[in-house]
C-alpha positions as a printed NumPy array, in Angstrom:
array([[ 17.592,  19.396, -10.64 ],
       [ 17.926,  16.577, -13.148],
       [ 14.733,  15.652, -15.005],
       [ 12.869,  12.631, -13.61 ],
       [ 10.252,  10.595, -15.453],
       [  7.384,   8.358, -14.402],
       [  7.82 ,   5.616, -16.957],
       [  5.389,   2.864, -16.003],
       [  2.728,   1.756, -13.512],
       [  1.321,  -1.502, -12.23 ],
       [ -1.605,  -2.585, -10.096],
       [ -2.851,  -5.58 ,  -8.169],
       [ -6.376,  -6.295,  -6.953],
       [ -7.338,  -9.169,  -4.618],
       [ -9.494, -11.89 ,  -6.15 ],
       [-12.415, -11.584,  -3.726],
       [-15.061,  -9.247,  -5.16 ],
       [-17.44 ,  -8.14 ,  -2.407],
       [-20.995,  -6.928,  -2.999],
       [-23.25 ,  -4.838,  -0.773],
       [-24.989,  -7.916,   0.638],
       [-21.811,  -8.652,   2.624],
       [-22.478,  -5.526,   4.696],
       [-26.264,  -5.263,   4.703],
       [-27.499,  -8.817,   4.096],
       [-30.053,  -9.642,   1.427],
       [-32.335,  -6.782,   2.505],
       [-30.448,  -3.706,   1.363],
       [-31.387,  -0.577,   3.313],
       [-34.252,   1.468,   1.898],
       [-32.332,   4.704,   2.17 ],
       [-32.982,   7.541,  -0.329],
       [-29.408,   8.769,   0.111],
       [-28.031,   5.32 ,  -0.713],
       [-30.026,   5.371,  -3.977],
       [-28.635,   8.784,  -4.919],
       [-25.915,   8.627,  -7.584],
       [-23.876,  10.997,  -5.41 ],
       [-24.181,   9.299,  -2.019],
       [-24.791,   5.634,  -2.791],
       [-22.169,   3.074,  -1.849],
       [-19.906,   1.551,  -4.528],
       [-21.442,  -1.482,  -6.186],
       [-18.436,  -3.725,  -5.551],
       [-15.018,  -3.664,  -3.933],
       [-12.142,  -6.128,  -3.417],
       [-11.06 ,  -7.525,  -0.045],
       [ -7.712,  -9.043,   0.86 ],
       [ -7.822, -12.64 ,   2.026],
       [ -6.69 , -13.701,   5.518],
       [ -2.933, -13.985,   5.506],
       [ -2.373, -11.693,   2.511],
       [  0.673,  -9.505,   3.152],
       [  1.332,  -6.011,   1.848],
       [  4.738,  -6.973,   0.442],
       [  3.12 ,  -9.767,  -1.581],
       [  0.584,  -7.303,  -2.998],
       [  3.428,  -4.997,  -4.055],
       [  5.281,  -7.896,  -5.68 ],
       [  2.159,  -8.931,  -7.582],
       [  1.661,  -5.357,  -8.826],
       [  5.299,  -4.702,  -9.722],
       [  6.471,  -8.029, -11.171],
       [  4.292,  -7.889, -14.348],
       [  5.365,  -4.275, -14.908],
       [  9.056,  -5.194, -14.698],
       [  8.512,  -8.235, -16.937],
       [  6.683,  -6.127, -19.519],
       [  9.631,  -3.738, -19.701],
       [ 12.278,  -6.46 , -19.566],
       [ 13.724,  -5.043, -16.348],
       [ 15.363,  -7.145, -13.673],
       [ 14.644,  -5.416, -10.321],
       [ 18.065,  -6.546,  -9.092],
       [ 20.272,  -3.552,  -9.739],
       [ 17.425,  -1.463, -11.164],
       [ 15.641,  -0.218,  -8.027],
       [ 17.826,   2.31 ,  -6.221],
       [ 14.963,   3.772,  -4.168],
       [ 12.021,   1.821,  -2.737],
       [  9.254,   3.806,  -1.05 ],
       [  6.203,   2.098,   0.426],
       [  3.005,   3.417,   1.945],
       [  0.857,   0.725,   3.581],
       [ -2.371,   1.627,   5.343],
       [ -2.258,  -1.346,   7.715],
       [  1.395,  -2.43 ,   8.096],
       [  1.964,  -6.142,   8.625],
       [  5.302,  -5.541,  10.343],
       [  4.7  ,  -3.108,  13.182],
       [  8.335,  -2.34 ,  13.94 ],
       [ 10.226,  -2.96 ,  10.716],
       [  7.762,  -1.831,   8.037],
       [  7.307,  -3.785,   4.816],
       [ 10.06 ,  -2.239,   2.689],
       [ 12.716,  -4.832,   3.461],
       [ 10.288,  -7.725,   2.926],
       [  9.2  ,  -6.145,  -0.372],
       [ 12.792,  -5.808,  -1.549],
       [ 13.459,  -9.448,  -0.693],
       [ 10.405, -10.63 ,  -2.643],
       [ 11.385,  -8.503,  -5.653],
       [ 14.997,  -9.635,  -5.473],
       [ 16.471,  -6.145,  -5.195],
       [ 18.729,  -4.384,  -2.701],
       [ 17.925,  -0.661,  -2.888],
       [ 20.237,   1.871,  -1.304],
       [ 17.147,   3.731,  -0.082],
       [ 14.251,   1.868,   1.583],
       [ 11.665,   4.254,   2.979],
       [  8.499,   3.063,   4.714],
       [  6.371,   6.191,   4.543],
       [  3.477,   6.037,   6.966],
       [  2.072,   9.538,   6.601],
       [  0.454,  11.036,   3.525],
       [ -2.645,   8.826,   3.561],
       [ -4.873,   9.319,   0.526],
       [ -2.407,  11.905,  -0.854],
       [  0.673,   9.727,  -0.375],
       [  1.153,   8.867,  -4.062],
       [  2.065,  12.403,  -5.214],
       [  4.046,  12.805,  -1.989],
       [  6.114,   9.7  ,  -2.819],
       [  6.632,  11.01 ,  -6.346],
       [  8.057,  14.169,  -4.793],
       [ 10.432,  12.226,  -2.541],
       [ 11.627,   9.96 ,  -5.343],
       [ 11.995,  12.902,  -7.725],
       [ 14.052,  14.793,  -5.155],
       [ 16.427,  11.862,  -4.561],
       [ 16.867,  11.015,  -8.254],
       [ 16.981,  14.651,  -9.306],
       [ 19.825,  15.329,  -6.866],
       [ 21.932,  12.646,  -8.529],
       [ 21.849,  10.231,  -5.586],
       [ 19.904,   7.535,  -7.469],
       [ 18.833,   6.564, -10.98 ],
       [ 15.582,   4.66 , -10.391],
       [ 12.774,   4.37 ,  -7.876],
       [  9.762,   2.18 ,  -7.195],
       [  6.931,   3.779,  -5.227],
       [  4.222,   1.53 ,  -3.811],
       [  0.78 ,   2.218,  -2.312],
       [ -1.093,  -0.559,  -0.496],
       [ -4.637,  -0.313,   0.838],
       [ -5.32 ,  -3.483,   2.82 ],
       [ -7.703,  -2.408,   5.586],
       [-11.04 ,  -3.167,   3.919],
       [-10.808,  -6.93 ,   4.289],
       [ -9.099,  -6.762,   7.679],
       [-10.659,  -3.841,   9.569],
       [-13.91 ,  -2.944,   7.821],
       [-14.933,  -6.578,   7.303],
       [-15.011,  -7.385,  11.026],
       [-18.483,  -8.538,  12.182],
       [-18.953,  -5.596,  14.54 ],
       [-17.641,  -2.988,  12.09 ],
       [-19.014,  -4.015,   8.707],
       [-22.593,  -2.995,   9.555],
       [-21.45 ,   0.617,  10.048],
       [-22.352,   3.033,   7.27 ],
       [-18.715,   3.787,   6.431],
       [-17.563,   0.157,   6.171],
       [-18.944,  -0.516,   2.681],
       [-16.968,   2.28 ,   0.99 ],
       [-13.348,   1.009,   1.247],
       [-11.805,  -1.573,  -1.036],
       [ -8.357,  -3.161,  -1.131],
       [ -5.69 ,  -2.915,  -3.792],
       [ -2.119,  -1.947,  -4.62 ],
       [ -0.629,   0.477,  -7.132],
       [  3.043,   0.954,  -8.007],
       [  4.991,   3.353, -10.224],
       [  8.515,   3.163, -11.643],
       [ 10.595,   6.314, -11.98 ],
       [ 13.883,   6.879, -13.756],
       [ 16.222,   9.758, -14.458],
       [ 15.582,  11.403, -17.81 ],
       [ 12.893,  13.574, -19.306],
       [ 10.816,  11.539, -21.763],
       [  7.781,  11.248, -19.421],
       [  8.651,  13.996, -16.958],
       [  7.26 ,  14.833, -13.568],
       [  6.688,  18.546, -14.104],
       [  6.058,  19.508, -10.503],
       [  4.618,  18.475,  -7.152],
       [  2.751,  20.633,  -4.637],
       [  2.35 ,  19.539,  -1.001],
       [  0.736,  21.088,   2.055],
       [  0.914,  20.032,   5.704],
       [ -1.735,  21.199,   8.209],
       [ -0.697,  19.359,  11.386],
       [ -3.468,  20.84 ,  13.52 ],
       [ -6.015,  18.56 ,  11.838],
       [ -4.083,  15.318,  12.35 ],
       [ -6.017,  14.234,  15.446],
       [ -9.444,  14.572,  13.808],
       [ -9.197,  10.99 ,  12.512],
       [ -7.793,   7.917,  14.157],
       [ -8.207,   4.362,  15.407],
       [-11.032,   3.697,  17.831],
       [-12.252,   0.66 ,  19.753],
       [-15.649,  -0.002,  21.283],
       [-14.098,  -0.644,  24.709],
       [-11.845,   2.426,  24.628],
       [ -8.552,   0.516,  24.707],
       [ -5.538,   1.479,  22.626],
       [ -5.362,  -0.619,  19.486],
       [ -2.351,  -2.644,  20.691],
       [ -3.819,  -3.436,  24.123],
       [ -5.645,  -6.735,  24.701],
       [ -9.412,  -6.602,  24.747],
       [-12.615,  -7.683,  23.045],
       [-13.454,  -4.461,  21.22 ],
       [-12.858,  -4.473,  17.458],
       [-10.617,  -1.857,  15.875],
       [-12.309,   0.781,  13.735],
       [-11.257,   4.092,  12.15 ],
       [-13.415,   7.116,  12.917],
       [-13.616,  10.846,  12.377],
       [-14.308,  13.28 ,  15.182],
       [-18.084,  13.401,  14.678],
       [-18.492,  16.95 ,  15.971],
       [-16.14 ,  18.111,  13.199],
       [-17.826,  16.296,  10.295],
       [-19.109,  19.423,   8.542],
       [-15.757,  21.15 ,   8.981],
       [-13.879,  18.153,   7.568],
       [-16.178,  17.925,   4.539],
       [-15.752,  21.641,   3.804],
       [-11.989,  21.273,   4.174],
       [-11.898,  18.305,   1.803],
       [-14.068,  20.069,  -0.765],
       [-11.612,  22.969,  -0.911],
       [ -8.22 ,  21.267,  -0.574],
       [ -7.937,  19.318,  -3.81 ],
       [ -8.967,  22.168,  -6.164],
       [ -6.625,  24.485,  -4.255],
       [ -3.689,  22.082,  -4.576],
       [ -4.315,  21.503,  -8.283],
       [ -4.625,  25.24 ,  -8.943],
       [ -1.434,  26.   ,  -6.996],
       [  0.399,  23.245,  -8.877],
       [ -0.716,  24.579, -12.255],
       [  0.538,  28.043, -11.315],
       [  3.884,  26.563, -10.281],
       [  4.384,  24.903, -13.679],
       [  2.945,  27.839, -15.681],
       [ -0.143,  25.996, -16.837],
       [ -3.875,  26.226, -16.154],
       [ -6.432,  23.664, -14.953],
       [ -7.865,  24.013, -18.469],
       [ -4.682,  22.358, -19.744],
       [ -5.287,  19.157, -17.733],
       [ -6.091,  16.22 , -19.982],
       [ -6.545,  13.681, -17.175],
       [ -7.212,  14.314, -13.488],
       [ -6.876,  11.399, -11.063],
       [ -7.665,  11.938,  -7.382],
       [ -8.291,   9.904,  -4.296],
       [-11.9  ,   8.758,  -4.257],
       [-13.597,   9.065,  -0.862],
       [-17.109,   9.358,  -2.314],
       [-18.986,  10.668,  -5.324],
       [-19.796,  14.063,  -3.863],
       [-16.114,  14.915,  -3.382],
       [-15.326,  13.749,  -6.914],
       [-18.097,  15.878,  -8.409],
       [-17.261,  18.922,  -6.283],
       [-13.574,  18.8  ,  -7.206],
       [-14.058,  18.583, -10.969],
       [-16.784,  21.249, -10.902],
       [-14.464,  23.59 ,  -8.988],
       [-11.734,  23.02 , -11.574],
       [-14.123,  23.292, -14.54 ],
       [-13.382,  19.783, -15.811],
       [-15.798,  17.506, -17.636],
       [-16.45 ,  14.113, -15.987],
       [-14.612,  12.261, -18.754],
       [-11.39 ,  14.107, -17.844],
       [-11.649,  13.115, -14.174],
       [-11.054,   9.373, -13.98 ],
       [-12.055,   7.233, -11.024],
       [-12.66 ,   3.616, -10.14 ],
       [-14.953,   4.232,  -7.175],
       [-18.006,   2.276,  -8.297],
       [-16.062,  -0.888,  -9.093],
       [-13.309,  -0.746,  -6.467],
       [-14.549,   1.563,  -3.707],
       [-12.347,   3.959,  -1.784],
       [ -8.79 ,   2.69 ,  -2.248],
       [ -7.327,   5.469,  -0.097],
       [ -3.694,   6.119,  -1.098],
       [ -3.733,   3.295,  -3.647],
       [ -6.632,   4.881,  -5.528],
       [ -4.508,   7.24 ,  -7.639],
       [ -1.848,   4.763,  -8.852],
       [ -4.383,   1.956,  -9.397],
       [ -6.657,   4.247, -11.429],
       [ -3.653,   5.654, -13.316],
       [ -2.35 ,   2.175, -14.145],
       [ -5.751,   0.975, -15.349],
       [ -6.277,   4.14 , -17.423],
       [ -2.933,   3.648, -19.189],
       [ -3.728,   0.004, -19.818],
       [ -7.2  ,   0.858, -21.197],
       [ -5.985,   3.682, -23.45 ],
       [ -7.629,   6.473, -21.455],
       [ -4.243,   8.188, -21.102],
       [ -2.491,   9.046, -24.356],
       [  1.045,  10.097, -25.128],
       [  1.479,  13.812, -24.534],
       [ -1.369,  14.057, -22.019],
       [ -0.964,  16.279, -18.991],
       [ -1.909,  14.   , -16.103],
       [ -2.482,  15.493, -12.657],
       [ -2.823,  13.274,  -9.582],
       [ -4.082,  14.878,  -6.383],
       [ -5.656,  14.129,  -3.031],
       [ -6.159,  15.069,   0.573],
       [ -5.397,  12.825,   3.52 ],
       [ -7.293,  11.858,   6.652],
       [ -9.223,  14.886,   7.945],
       [ -7.171,  17.318,   5.875],
       [ -3.81 ,  17.353,   7.66 ],
       [ -2.021,  16.697,   4.357],
       [ -2.746,  17.351,   0.683],
       [ -0.688,  16.995,  -2.482],
       [ -0.818,  17.201,  -6.273],
       [  1.643,  16.149,  -8.974],
       [  1.767,  16.731, -12.729],
       [  3.199,  14.343, -15.309],
       [  3.545,  14.864, -19.072],
       [  2.814,  11.255, -19.921],
       [  4.643,   9.358, -22.635],
       [  4.492,   5.585, -22.644]])
């Protein structure tokens, strides 16, 4: 396989910064768990505005990155892969709209709907496979989380305990053939039997596309909560360890770990299991909330911009999706 490099990243965050009072009013709940540094909700998060479209978020994340590198997307995006949590276009996906806004005509447009919180390393694997086989030279992979301001902000949903954790945002990455900032390896794992443990739910029991008064929410199977937490605690360290074995390295060699960011207890458990100090495990949870699949590329992009990732660093991005039906990890030897 030809070497493939991750050469740059970009991010976009909506303007609206939302505090806890949006969910709980002025009288924040007197809950000992909420005051715990492990369990408390993020301080702030961003919400998309009504009418914001996923393709526009991708454009606003990617355009400054292309401008910074002096790249015209026309003729320089052979592969476009998108993962959007709440697609605007139910039948067509947002890939074609994204390409139109960027002014490019990729040979490959892939609207990837599975992968969830682990979709970023999964998309790196797909793009690496296509470029590495010689069928393309460049790829743009795009993660959009846009459900916080549209699903979890609904009047009947936002008072739920889980509604204050998500935030909205978009992260993108640009890949090219060549080995100066190489993707060293990607590990993925599918466990289809767990796929139905999380899904859309409405208060009136209707399917989400059927007419009715009940608001759409996303819920876990409550009777499986403990099982899902145990699964999530184990999956990310397992994927990172398996990846390190594949590329003949050790978790001790990781300079920067970036994961999805469901809550603080997962973040702490994962780095403790891998023996990493907190400063090597970057996250944006307190400021941006749970960005789902966009969490890894947004955090990665901000870390590069802020100098937290240096040339030569081994960067590992990892995550698990939904209730554990998918997990992935990818390693990059970063060079700007």
